[in-house]
C-alpha positions as CSV (number, residue, x, y, z in Angstrom):
1,M,-29.1,41.9,-16.6
2,K,-26.4,42.5,-14.1
3,T,-28.4,40.6,-11.4
4,F,-28.7,37.6,-13.7
5,N,-25.0,37.6,-14.5
6,C,-24.2,37.8,-10.8
7,L,-26.6,35.0,-9.9
8,F,-25.2,32.9,-12.8
9,L,-21.6,33.4,-11.6
10,L,-22.6,32.7,-8.0
11,L,-24.3,29.4,-9.1
12,L,-21.3,28.5,-11.1
13,L,-18.9,29.2,-8.2
14,F,-21.0,27.0,-5.8
15,T,-21.2,24.1,-8.2
16,G,-17.5,24.3,-8.8
17,C,-16.8,24.1,-5.1
18,S,-19.1,21.1,-4.6
19,S,-17.5,19.2,-7.5
20,N,-14.0,19.8,-6.0
21,K,-15.3,18.2,-2.8
22,D,-16.7,15.3,-4.8
23,V,-13.4,14.8,-6.5
24,S,-11.5,15.0,-3.2
25,K,-13.8,12.4,-1.7
26,Q,-13.3,10.1,-4.7
27,L,-9.5,10.4,-4.3
28,D,-9.7,9.7,-0.6
29,A,-11.7,6.6,-1.3
30,L,-9.2,5.4,-3.8
31,L,-6.0,6.1,-1.8
32,K,-7.0,4.0,1.2
33,Y,-4.0,1.8,1.7
34,N,-0.4,1.0,0.8
35,I,1.6,-2.1,1.4
36,V,5.4,-2.3,2.0
37,I,6.9,-5.8,1.9
38,G,10.6,-6.4,2.2
39,Q,13.5,-7.5,4.3
40,G,16.6,-5.9,5.7
41,G,19.4,-6.1,8.1
42,G,22.5,-8.2,8.1
43,F,26.1,-7.0,7.9
44,A,25.4,-4.2,5.5
45,G,22.0,-3.2,6.9
46,T,20.3,-2.7,3.5
47,H,16.6,-3.1,2.9
48,N,15.0,-4.5,-0.3
49,G,11.4,-4.8,-1.1
50,Y,8.3,-3.5,-2.8
51,Y,5.7,-0.8,-2.3
52,I,2.1,-1.2,-3.6
53,D,-0.6,1.4,-3.5
54,T,-4.4,1.2,-3.8
55,L,-4.2,1.8,-7.6
56,G,-2.0,-1.2,-8.0
57,I,1.2,0.7,-8.8
58,V,4.2,-1.4,-7.7
59,K,7.6,0.1,-7.0
60,S,10.8,-1.5,-5.8
61,F,13.2,-0.1,-3.3
62,S,16.7,-0.9,-2.1
63,G,18.8,1.0,0.4
64,I,19.8,1.6,4.0
65,S,16.2,2.6,4.8
66,F,12.8,2.7,3.1
67,S,12.4,6.0,1.1
68,K,9.6,6.8,-1.3
69,S,12.0,9.1,-3.2
70,K,14.3,6.2,-4.1
71,M,11.8,3.8,-5.5
72,E,11.7,2.5,-9.1
73,N,8.5,1.7,-10.9
74,L,8.0,-2.0,-11.4
75,G,4.6,-1.9,-13.0
76,Q,0.8,-1.9,-12.6
77,L,-1.3,-4.7,-11.2
78,L,-4.3,-5.9,-13.0
79,P,-7.8,-5.1,-11.6
80,A,-8.3,-8.7,-10.6
81,Q,-5.0,-8.7,-8.7
82,I,-6.0,-5.5,-6.8
83,D,-9.3,-7.1,-6.0
84,D,-7.5,-10.2,-4.7
85,I,-5.4,-8.1,-2.3
86,N,-8.4,-6.0,-1.2
87,S,-10.4,-9.1,-0.4
88,S,-7.6,-10.5,1.7
89,F,-7.0,-7.5,4.0
90,Q,-9.5,-8.6,6.7
91,S,-7.7,-11.8,7.2
92,V,-4.7,-10.1,8.8
93,M,-6.2,-7.0,10.4
94,N,-6.7,-8.7,13.8
95,S,-3.3,-10.5,13.8
96,K,-0.2,-9.5,15.6
97,Y,3.3,-10.8,15.1
98,S,6.7,-9.1,15.6
99,Q,10.0,-10.8,15.8
100,V,13.4,-9.4,14.6
101,G,16.7,-11.0,13.9
102,N,19.9,-10.3,12.1
103,V,17.9,-10.3,8.9
104,T,14.2,-9.4,9.4
105,S,11.4,-9.6,6.9
106,Y,8.4,-7.4,7.2
107,L,5.0,-6.6,6.0
108,V,3.5,-3.2,6.7
109,I,-0.1,-2.3,5.7
110,S,-1.2,1.3,6.1
111,K,-5.0,1.4,5.7
112,D,-7.6,4.0,6.8
113,N,-5.1,5.9,9.0
114,N,-4.0,2.7,10.8
115,E,-0.7,0.9,10.4
116,Y,-0.4,-2.9,10.7
117,R,3.2,-4.1,11.1
118,F,4.3,-7.7,11.0
119,S,7.9,-8.9,11.1
120,W,9.8,-12.2,11.5
121,E,13.4,-13.3,11.6
122,G,14.9,-14.5,8.3
123,T,13.8,-14.2,4.7
124,F,10.7,-16.5,4.9
125,P,8.0,-16.8,7.5
126,D,8.7,-19.6,9.9
127,K,6.2,-21.9,11.6
128,N,5.6,-19.4,14.4
129,V,4.2,-16.7,12.1
130,P,0.3,-16.9,12.2
131,P,-1.0,-18.6,9.0
132,E,-3.2,-15.7,7.9
133,I,-0.1,-13.4,7.8
134,V,1.9,-16.1,5.9
135,S,-1.0,-16.5,3.4
136,F,-1.3,-12.8,2.8
137,Y,2.5,-12.4,2.5
138,Q,2.7,-15.2,0.0
139,K,-0.3,-13.9,-2.0
140,V,1.3,-10.4,-2.3
141,N,4.7,-12.0,-3.2
142,D,3.1,-14.2,-5.9
143,I,1.4,-11.2,-7.4
144,I,4.6,-9.2,-7.5
145,N,6.6,-12.1,-9.0
146,K,4.0,-12.4,-11.8
147,L,4.5,-8.7,-12.5
148,K,8.3,-9.0,-12.7
149,K,8.1,-11.7,-15.4
């Protein structure tokens, strides 16, 4: 009887370990990216913008620098909106653009341990910003604006 109990406990222990690994893999697959979109600079040097994670949770931030601890929840994106963002990632992954000015707008995508940074002078992308970056930036902004209403 003792042998059976020991075998049962050992089996239970191993299955518990493998299910933790499965849960961990599922969480890693879900938390693959985040997006920071905003602008900052000027006389006061403040930054304002939004943070979106893979699960579609949108937070706003405002301050001298970006800080996850000072963000306020804005809401949750719909699954269709999350899919729309996911399907658009590839369009900007091979792009590069970095300009700064007194006021600089930026788009930062962290995905699969890589970071893609784009920035331009002013509050809106000008004609020099590659169209795929402008398109992605506008798509994310439109989705956020719908959430704020």
